[in-house]
N, C-alpha and C positions, 0 to 999 in steps of 0.2 A: 282157307282158314275156317276152323270150326270153333266158335266161342261158346263156352258153357257159362251161363249166368245163374247164380244161386241167389234167389231174392224172394223172401217170404211174402212181401207186400206188392209183388208185381201185379199191375192192373191193366186190363185191356180197355179199349174204347167203349165197350158195352157195360162197363162197371164204373162205380163211383170211386173217385180217388185220383191221385196223380198218375199220369200215363207217360212220364218222361222215358221210362225204360221200354215200354211198348213201342213208342214212336221211334226211339233209337234203334230198336231191334228191326222194325220194318225197314228203316233206312239201310241197315247193314245187309239184310237179305236181298233187298232190291239192288244192291251194289255187289252182288255175287259172293256174299259170305253165307256161311251156314251158322245157325244159332240154335242152341237148346237152352230153354229156361226151366229151372226147377223152382216151383213156387208152391203156395199153400192152397188147399181147397176151401179155405175160410177167408172171407174178406178182412183185411187188416183194419179197414175203416169202421165197418159195422159189426164184425164178429159173426156174421151170418154166412152160410154156404155161398160160394161164388156161383156164377152161371155154369161153370163146369163142375159137375158133381163127381163124387168118388167112383160112381159106376162107369165113368168115362174119364180115366186118369191121364189121357194124352189128347192133345189137340194140335192141329196144324192150321193156324189162321192165315198163313201165307206160305208160299213155296220157300223152303229153306228154313222156316221157323217152326220149331216144335216146343210146345209147352207141356211140361210134366207136372203133375200134382203129387206131392209127397205128404205123408200122414202128418197131422198136427193135433196136439191136444186142443180140443175145440173151445174151451172156456176162456177165450182170449181177454175179454173185458170184465171178468167176474171180480178179480182183485189183482194186486201186484204179484202175489205168489202164483196165482193161476197164469198170469201173463208170462212169468219167467218159465213156468212149466211148458207153456206153449212154445216159447223160443227154443228151449232145450230139446223138446220133442222134434221140432223141425230141424234143428241142427243135426240130430242123429239120423232122421229119415232121409234128409237131403244128402247126407254123406253116402248112405247106401245107394240112393238113386244116382248120385253123381258118379260113383264108381262103375255103374252099369252103362253109362253113356260112352259110346265108342268114337274113336277118331278125333278126340278133343285136342286142339292145339293151343288153347289159352283158356284160363279159368278166371272169371270175373266175380269178385265178391263185393257186396255193398252193405253199408251200415248207415242207420240202424235197421233192425237189431243187430248188434255186433257179433252175436254168437254164430250167425250164419256165415260170416266172413272167416271165422276160424275154420269152419267146414270147408269153405272154398280154398283156403290156404292148404289144408290137408289133402284135398282132392288134387290140387295142382301139383303138390310135391310128389304124391304117389304116381301121378300120370307123367311127371317130369315135364311139365309145361310151365310157362310164365304165369304169375299170379298178379292180377290187377286188383287193387283195393280202392274202391270208390267211397268217399266220405260225403254223405248227404247231410248229416247233422253231427255236431261234436258230442258224440255219446261216448262215455257216460257223463261228460261235464254238464250237458243240458239237464239230464235227469237229476243230477245232484243240485244244480242251481234252482230248479223248480220244486224240489223237495220230494220227488218220487223215489229216488234212490237215497236211502239214509243209513243203512247198516254199514258200519266201517269195514267189515270184512268183504261184503259185496262190492263196495266201492273200490277197495284195494285190488280185488280180483279183476274187476272190470277194467280198471286203469292198466293193470298188467297186460290183459288181452289187447287193449288198445295199442299200447306201446309195442307189443310183440308184432302186431300186424303192420304197424308203420315201418318197423325195422326190417321185416321179412318180405314186404311187398316188392315186386320188381318195378312197380309203378303205382303211385298214389294219385288218384284223380279227385279233385274237389269241385263242388258245384258253386262255390262262392269265393271271391278273392279274400274275404274275411277269414277263411279257414287256413290260408297258406302258412302264415307264420306259426300258428298253433300246431299244425301237424309237423312242421319242420323242427320245432322245439322239442317234440316228443319222439323224434327218431326217424321221420320220413326222409329217405335219401334222395328220392326223385319225385317231384310233384308237378302236376300239370293241372291247369284250370280248364274245365269244360262247364261253363256256367249254366244254370237253369235258364230257360227261355220259353218260347211258345211257337206254335205253328200258325202263322198269320192266316193261312188259307182255310183254317178251321172256322174263322170268325169273319163276320161281315159287319164292319163298323156302321154301316148305313141301316141295318135291320132295326125294327122297332119292337120286336119281342111281343107282338100283340097277343099271340096265343097264350103265352105265359101270363101276361097281364090279365087277360080275360079269365083265365083259370083261377086266379087269386084276387079277383075284383080290384085290380090296381089301375083301372082306367083313370086318366087325369092326375095320377099321383106322381110326385117326385120320388122315385124308387131308389133307395140306397141298399145295396146288396152285399152281404158277406157270404162267400161260398167256400166251404172247406170243413175241416175237422172241428168238432165241438169238444175240445179237450181242455185239460188243465192249463196248457201253455197259451191257449188262444185268447184268454182274458175277455171272454164274451160277456161277463158280468159288467164290465166297464161299458160295453156297448149297450146293454140294457139300461144302465144308469144314464147314458146319453139319451136314450129313447125317452126316458122320463122327463128330461129337460125339454123335449120336443113335443110333448103331448098336446100343447096348444097350437101346434102347427099342423092343421088338419090335412094339408096337402102332402105331407111327408110320410112315407111308409118305409119301414126298415124290414128287410127280408133276409132271413138266415137260412141258407141252403146247406144241407149236409147232415152228418151224423157224428156220434162220438159218445164217450162215456158220460160226459157232463150234460148231454142234451136234455134228458128228463128233468134234471134239477133246474136247468135254465128255463125250460118250458113252464115249470111250476112257479118259478120266481116271477117270470113275466106275467103270468096270470094273477099272482098275488099282488103285484104292483099295478094291475089294471092297465097294462101297456097295450091298448087297442091299436097302436101304430106299429106293432111288431108281429110279423108272420113267420112261423117256422114251416119249412117244407122238407120233404124227404130228400135224401141224397140223390143226385142226378148223374147218370152215366156221362163220362167225358164226351161221348159222341153227341150228347144232347145239351151240353153246357153252353154252346153258342146261343141257343134259343133263350136260355135263362139270362145270360149276361146281356143279350140284346134288349131285354126288358128293363135293365137297370139304367138309371141316369148317372149314378156314381157307385163306386165299389170300395169296400173297406178291407184293409189288411191290418191285423192287430195281433200283438203278442204282449205278454206280461212285461213290465218294465224291469228286465233283467239285463245286466251288462253284456253277457255273452250273446244275447240275441242281436246285438249290433253287428254280428258277423254274418248274418244270414241273407240269402237271396231267395225269398219264398216264391215257389212256382206260381201261386195264385196271382201275384202282382203282375207277372208277365202275361198271364192269360187275360187279366183285366185290361192291360194295355193293348194287347192284340185285338181285343174286342172294341177298342176305341172308347173306353170308358175312363173317366178321371179317377185317380186313386186317392182315397183318403187314407193316409198312411200313419198308423200309430205304432211304428217300428223305427227306431233310430239306426244310424250306422251306414253300412255300405249300400243297402237298398234305398235309403233316403237319398244318397248321392245320385243314384240312377234316376229316381222319380223327379227330384228337383232339377237335376241336370237336363232332363228332357222336357221340363215344364209340363209334366204329365199328371200333376196332382198337388195335394196339400199335405204337408207334414203336421202332425199334432203330437205333443208329448205323450208317450205311452203311459197309460194309467190315469189320464186326465179326462174324465167324462164330460166336464163342462166345455173344454176346448174341442173335444170330439163333436159335441152337439153344435158348437159354434161353426165348425168347419162344414158340417152337413148343411146347416142353415144358410151359410154364405153361398154355397154352390146352388142350393135350391132357389136362392134369390137372384142368381146371375147365371142363367142356364147357357148363355152364349159363351161365357168363360169356361164353364164346365165342359161344353162340347169341344172347345178349342184345346183344352187340356187332354181330353180323350184322344183326339186325333194326333196330337203331338206324341202321346204315348205309343200309338200305333206305328208312327214313323220310326220311333226309337227301336221297337221290336223288329221291324222289318230290316233295319240297317245293322243292329248290333246283337240282337238276341233271337234271331231267326233259327228255330230248332233244326231245320235241315242243314243249315250251315254248321251248327254246333255238332250235329251228328257226323258230318263230314270230318270235323277235327277229331272226334272220337275214333272214327274208322281209321284215320291215319295213325293215331297212337296205337291202336290195337295191331294194325299191320306191322308197324315198326317194331313193336315189342315181340311179335311172333317171328319176324325176320331175325332179330338179334339172338333168338334162342336156337336158331337153326345151325 
């Protein structure tokens, strides 16, 4: 079987960002599949060129896995209009690149951005292969809810594309149980859940992260870490407001690791507020994230208080749990059920800075409880959200879909 994945935001372990697809791809090729990925030469997280430059447009990080870089309009983070141009440019260039890939038996599209999945559908139909549509976020619904997508015509077109893909996919795969009803109501005929998770072997829950702590002068501190995108959805202004409540707690430091469009404004606001207890660090490649999380005593997952966000299974939560760190969760819904069910952390109402500060302070004052929560989260990932096991389920789905088409 030769799987073609079209994914603008595909990230390898030596880059910053989510590596679900890279880890899945490695599993597939290790189990005797062939895989080609068409992605962008520009990082979806930072907007900067990736480690693979345009002068080297193909890479083979493992036997059976080929990564191709297709052209993209590079001004990804300049404005919404430029972002759409970036998506459309990749949609066109990845279509051309996809047609050139030989011997494909299944095409895998993923959203967001949703435009690349339209390309994947078209390539699948021209090659007469099955089309798998993976839904990682409910786009465009999330974009509308957060106020990024406002123009009525663009909303209508995006919703049409979404419904078209649900209806024409041979299989829809979702990464959260909260998405299942939504996609079924909009035309998905066959839906399977392959949830987000983590690779426990990447993390050592006993590590102390001393190197990271020394680098940022965190010795003796109770370190609370947020690792991920600094964007509109992430509600990091609420985290800064919580930090203001904790300024008199000298032993608590809040570390924000990552990048995103809102990071410069967040940095400026933290300086204006005099938040000496907040540290911003550059994004860290996934292959080095274990060292950073080992330096944390607790980790934060936070999103804006939007009803639709109750449907999500954020990747970062599972990495936090795999690292054996308690989760301070400012996200309600299905992920709250996981964290509370495992005894892996504390839920706080989204958007409530005072409650967030209180949760941080409570864990700082009872580090034995914090440690027990972290280890409970680790056990939960090992038993229920172990990425190799989840990759095995995906492999079975891909193989079954390919056999049905024969």
